N, C-alpha and C positions, 0 to 999 in steps of 0.2 A: 505494501502501499503504500503509495508518493506521502514524501509530510510535506506541511502545506507549512510557507515563511507565515509570515506577517505583510507583507504585499497581497498574497493570494488571497488570506481572509474578509481582506477587508476591500477586494477588486472582489469578488464574492455578493461580501455584506450589500457593497453600493448593486449593485443588480442586480440583487435580489430585496435592496431596498424601490429602487427608479422599475422593476417589469411590479411590482404587488402591491405598491405601494405604501405611502406611512399608518393609514386604520390597518391594516390588513394585515403587515408586518408584526406588528404582536400576537391578532390573534392566533395568527400562522406556529409561532413561539411556544405561546402556551400549547398546546396543542398535539403537534411534535412533546411539549413537555412530560402530560399527561399519558401520549400512547408510549414513549422512554417510561414510566413511571411503572405501568401499567405494569408494562413486559418483562420490568424487572422484576415484580412483584410476582409473578401470572409462575419465571423461571425457578426465581427460592421458591414459592412450594410445590413444584415441581420435586423438584432437587432435596428438599426435606424430606418430602414424600417417600422418594427412592434411598434412601440416605436410614430413611425411621425400618423399609422392609429389606432392607441390606441385614440390617442391626438383629434383626430376629433369628433366633436359634434355627439351627436346619431340620426340620423332621426329621421322625425318628425311622432310618431306614428297618425293612421288614428281619434282614441280619440282628440287628442294633435286641430286633421284642423282642423277637423266639428267645435269646444269647438274656434277656431280659424275663421272662417270662419262663424257661428253667431255671434259672439260680430262684427263682421266689417258689417255682416247684420245690426245690431239695432244701430250704426252708424252712416249708409244711406252709406257705405263706399262701391264699386259696387267690383267686383272679383279679391283676387290678380293673379298677373302674373307669369308666372308658370315659377317654375326657370328654372336653365342655363342644366342644366340639363338633363329636363325632355323635350319629342318634345310635344308641345302641340297635344290636340284634331283633329282629322283628323272625 
């Protein structure tokens, strides 16, 4: 991306002022500012949601579940209660 110096930015601002006029330019600036703020907020929300999803512990594998059941049987304990998010078998 090319870097813009003070002279280039000044030329762009003067052209924008000539093309859009002094009344319309502040309105366009506010609209662009609101759009940028909303984009940042949405990006932040998505990032937070993804980070919380990645921080959750991984699901128990079938082999791990079988190992836990075998250990409970060896200790003489009953079957474990199903997790709250799983429906009991019918």
